[in-house]
C-alpha positions in Angstrom: 12.9 -12.2 26.6 13.1 -10.7 22.4 10.5 -8.2 20.8 8.6 -11.7 19.4 8.5 -13.3 22.4 6.8 -10.6 24.0 4.6 -10.0 21.4 3.5 -13.7 21.2 3.1 -13.6 25.6 1.0 -10.3 24.7 -1.2 -12.0 22.3 -1.6 -15.2 24.7 -2.4 -13.2 27.4 -5.5 -11.7 25.4 -7.0 -14.9 24.4 -6.7 -16.3 28.0 -9.0 -13.3 29.3 -11.6 -14.0 26.7 -11.1 -17.5 27.5 -11.6 -16.8 31.1 -13.6 -13.6 31.9 -16.6 -12.1 31.2 -15.8 -10.4 28.2 -16.6 -6.3 28.6 -17.3 -4.1 25.4 -14.5 -2.4 27.1 -11.8 -5.0 26.8 -12.8 -5.7 23.1 -12.2 -2.1 22.5 -8.4 -2.3 24.3 -8.0 -5.2 22.2 -9.1 -4.1 18.7 -6.7 -0.7 19.4 -3.5 -3.2 21.0 -4.4 -5.4 17.0 -4.6 -1.9 15.1 -1.2 -0.8 16.9 0.9 -3.0 14.9 0.9 -5.9 11.9 3.1 -8.4 14.0 0.5 -8.2 17.1 -2.2 -9.4 14.5 -0.4 -12.1 13.1 0.5 -13.5 16.7 -3.1 -13.2 17.7 -4.4 -14.7 14.8 -2.5 -17.4 14.4 -2.5 -18.1 18.5 -6.4 -18.2 17.9 -7.0 -20.3 14.8 -4.3 -23.0 16.2 -6.8 -22.9 19.3 -9.4 -23.4 17.8 -8.1 -26.4 15.3 -6.5 -28.1 18.3 -10.4 -28.2 20.1 -12.1 -29.1 16.9 -9.4 -32.3 17.1 -9.9 -33.0 21.0 -13.7 -33.3 20.2 -12.6 -35.9 18.1 -10.1 -37.7 19.9 -10.9 -41.5 21.5 -11.0 -41.2 25.2 -9.2 -44.8 25.1 -6.4 -43.1 23.2 -3.1 -43.1 25.7 -2.0 -39.2 26.9 0.4 -37.6 24.5 3.8 -36.6 25.7 3.7 -32.9 26.6 5.6 -30.8 24.0 7.9 -27.9 25.0 5.8 -24.9 25.0 7.5 -21.4 26.2 7.2 -21.4 30.1 5.2 -17.8 29.5 2.8 -19.8 27.7 2.7 -22.9 30.0 2.3 -20.8 32.8 -1.5 -19.5 31.8 -3.9 -22.8 33.3 -5.8 -22.4 29.5 -3.0 -23.6 28.2 -2.7 -26.5 29.7 -6.0 -27.7 29.9 -5.5 -27.4 26.0 -2.9 -29.6 25.8 -3.7 -31.4 28.3 -6.2 -33.4 25.8 -4.8 -33.2 22.7 -3.6 -36.4 20.5 -0.6 -36.7 18.8 -1.4 -35.0 15.4 -2.9 -31.8 17.9 0.4 -31.9 19.7 2.8 -31.4 16.8 0.5 -28.7 15.6 0.9 -27.0 18.8 4.7 -27.1 18.8 5.1 -25.4 15.0 2.8 -23.4 15.7 4.1 -22.2 19.2 7.4 -22.7 18.8 8.4 -21.9 14.8 9.9 -19.3 14.3 7.8 -16.0 14.4 8.7 -15.4 11.1 7.8 -18.1 9.4 3.9 -16.6 9.6 2.6 -15.7 6.8 3.3 -11.8 6.4 -0.2 -9.9 6.4 -0.8 -7.8 3.3 -2.4 -4.4 3.2 -4.6 -2.8 1.5 -5.2 0.4 0.9 -7.4 2.8 -2.0 -7.7 6.5 -2.7 -11.1 7.7 -4.7 -11.0 9.9 -7.1 -9.6 13.9 -6.3 -8.4 12.2 -2.5 -4.8 12.0 -1.1 -3.7 9.8 1.6 0.1 9.5 3.6 0.4 5.8 4.5 3.3 4.5 7.0 4.9 1.2 6.9 6.5 -0.3 9.4 9.9 -0.3 8.3 9.6 3.4 8.6 9.2 3.9 5.1 6.0 6.7 3.9 3.5 6.4 0.9 1.8 9.0 -0.6 -1.2 7.8 -2.6 -2.0 10.1 -5.5 -6.0 10.3 -7.4 -7.8 7.0 -7.8 -4.7 4.6 -6.5 -4.8 1.4 -4.9 -1.7 -0.4 -3.1 -0.6 -3.7 -1.4 1.9 -3.9 1.1 3.7 -6.7 2.9 6.8 -6.1 4.9 8.3 -8.5 6.9 12.0 -9.2 8.8 13.4 -10.5 5.4 11.8 -8.4 2.6 9.8 -4.9 2.0 7.5 -5.7 -1.2 4.9 -3.4 -2.7 2.2 -3.6 -5.3 0.8 -0.4 -7.2 -2.1 -2.1 -9.0 -3.5 1.4 -10.2 -3.0 4.6 -9.9 0.0 7.3 -8.7 2.4 6.8 -5.1 5.2 8.8 -3.8 7.3 6.5 -2.0 9.9 8.0 0.5 12.0 4.5 1.4 13.7 3.6 4.8 17.3 2.6 4.2 17.8 -0.9 4.8 20.5 -2.7 3.2 19.8 -6.0 4.4 15.8 -5.6 2.5 15.0 -4.0 -0.5 12.4 -2.3 -0.9 10.6 -4.0 -4.0 7.7 -2.4 -5.6 6.0 -4.8 -8.5 3.7 -3.1 -11.4 2.1 -5.3 -13.7 5.3 -7.2 -15.3 7.8 -4.6 -13.8 9.6 -4.6 -10.5 11.3 -1.0 -9.1 14.1 -1.8 -6.6 15.8 0.6 -4.0 17.7 0.3 -0.9 16.4 4.1 0.2 15.1 7.1 -2.0 12.4 9.2 -2.7 10.6 8.7 -6.3 7.4 8.7 -7.5 5.3 5.6 -9.8 2.7 5.9 -11.8 0.8 3.2 -13.5 -1.3 3.9 -16.9 -2.1 0.0 -17.5 0.8 -1.7 -18.4 2.9 1.7 -18.5 5.1 3.0 -15.6 6.3 6.6 -15.8 9.0 6.8 -13.0 10.7 10.0 -11.6 13.3 10.1 -9.0 13.8 12.6 -6.2 16.9 11.2 -4.3 19.3 8.1 -4.5 18.9 5.0 -6.9 16.2 3.0 -8.3 16.8 -0.1 -10.5 13.4 -0.6 -13.0 13.6 -4.2 -14.8 10.7 -5.6 -16.5 10.3 -9.2 -18.0 11.3 -8.6 -21.8 13.9 -5.5 -21.1 17.2 -5.2 -19.3 17.4 -4.0 -15.7 18.3 0.1 -15.8 19.4 2.1 -12.6 17.8 5.5 -12.4 19.4 8.5 -10.7 18.2 11.8 -9.0 16.3 14.0 -11.7 16.4 10.9 -13.5 12.2 10.3 -15.2 11.8 7.2 -17.2 8.7 5.8 -18.8 8.9 1.9 -19.1 6.5 -0.9 -21.0 6.5 -4.4 -21.2 9.8 -4.4 -23.4 10.7 -0.7 -23.8 12.1 2.0 -21.2 13.2 5.9 -22.4 15.0 7.7 -19.6 15.1 11.3 -19.8 17.0 14.0 -17.5 14.8 16.9 -15.6 15.4 20.0 -14.2 14.5 20.5 -10.6 11.9 22.7 -11.9 10.5 20.4 -13.7 10.7 17.6 -11.3 9.0 19.4 -8.6 6.0 20.2 -11.5 5.7 16.6 -11.7 4.9 16.2 -8.6 2.9 19.1 -7.4 0.1 16.9 -6.9 1.5 16.4 -3.7 0.3 19.4 -2.4 -3.0 19.3 -4.6 -1.4 21.0 -7.8 -1.2 20.3 -11.0 1.5 22.7 -12.9 1.7 22.9 -16.7 4.7 24.7 -18.5 3.0 25.5 -22.1 1.2 21.9 -22.4 -1.7 21.6 -25.0 -5.4 22.1 -23.9 -5.9 18.5 -24.4 -3.2 17.5 -22.5 -4.3 19.7 -19.5 -8.1 18.5 -19.6 -6.6 14.8 -19.4 -4.7 15.4 -16.1 -7.9 17.6 -14.9 -10.2 14.5 -15.7 -8.1 12.2 -13.4 -8.9 14.2 -10.1 -12.7 14.6 -11.3 -15.8 13.0 -11.8 -16.8 15.7 -13.6 -14.8 15.6 -17.2 -13.5 18.3 -19.4 -14.3 17.2 -22.9 -12.5 19.4 -25.4 -14.8 19.8 -28.5 -12.6 20.8 -31.1 -8.7 20.8 -32.6 -8.5 24.4 -32.8 -9.2 24.7 -28.4 -7.2 22.0 -27.8 -3.8 22.9 -29.0 -4.1 26.2 -27.4 -1.1 26.1 -24.9 -1.8 26.6 -21.1 0.4 27.0 -18.5 0.5 27.7 -14.6 -0.7 26.7 -11.1 -4.1 25.6 -10.5 -5.9 23.6 -7.9 -6.5 19.6 -8.8 -9.6 20.0 -7.4 -11.2 22.5 -8.9 -11.6 21.9 -12.4 -14.9 24.2 -12.4 -11.9 27.3 -11.9 -10.2 26.3 -14.5 -12.6 26.2 -16.7 -13.9 29.4 -15.6 -10.7 30.9 -16.1 -10.3 29.2 -19.8 -13.5 31.4 -20.3 -12.0 34.2 -19.6 -8.3 34.5 -20.4 -8.8 32.8 -24.2 -12.6 33.3 -24.2 -13.2 30.0 -24.9 -17.2 28.7 -24.5 -18.1 26.3 -21.8 -21.1 24.5 -21.4 -22.2 22.6 -18.3 -24.0 19.3 -19.3 -24.5 16.8 -16.7 -21.1 15.2 -15.5 -19.1 17.4 -18.5 -17.7 20.8 -18.9 -17.8 21.1 -23.1 -14.8 23.5 -24.1 -14.9 25.1 -27.4 -14.1 27.7 -29.7 -16.1 30.4 -29.8 -19.2 30.9 -32.1 -17.7 33.1 -35.4 
């Protein structure tokens, strides 16, 4: 028995118990745990359950004068269950064809489940995929994933994510970001989506970036790129620069003499309390160092102590301005 056959058989067992026993809360919890253990479990169970519900409706409409149909070639493991024989025994030709397609068709023809993941502002989440790949979602990020025996796809709908992709030459790993596609076989890289603009940083391996209006470009280790629908700019990063760009994985923001205006933009991604730079002179101050991404108040206090800037809390805003003359 193959792994797919075993899953089909287990799903049929669960349906048989619900059909023939007094269903208890403990049994429901056990079923919920089995369904949560694997996407393949959910696909098999929902597919069989839906098929039997449709079969019941067809059987209710069947005329008593119609001849008995021929039994389809259903796997022996399923035919052995009385509830399967009862259901098949009264089906019409259309229902039989439906049941034969559902029960003996290729398991992988089932439409793959699309999983949805999202993080709130200031939060991170680790996601393990069925193929062994791992994703880490940064603040305010939304992704969808679909992993089957034929393909591996992820849609980055919003935000930023780090990808640690399991190598599988037979199933390229494709990330879709608006009109752009990032294709890999096995690598570590990060993607950040700002509207239709995509930022890519490659820690290990190779990735191919392609959009509708630009030629495909292959990025390698320590490459970074900014791409939109028609253009792609590639730069080389030092290991230190690359690690700084990925410091959010540890909940940190590392700045290397960037403007205070840029630093404020970075902090504002991680908090509902927003930094507002009130004047151009303060906005141009250069900032360096390592900071806690989730503690904008501490950063504001450092600005006051280190640069003598005025700090005012107004509702959900922290207003930063040059000291009064």
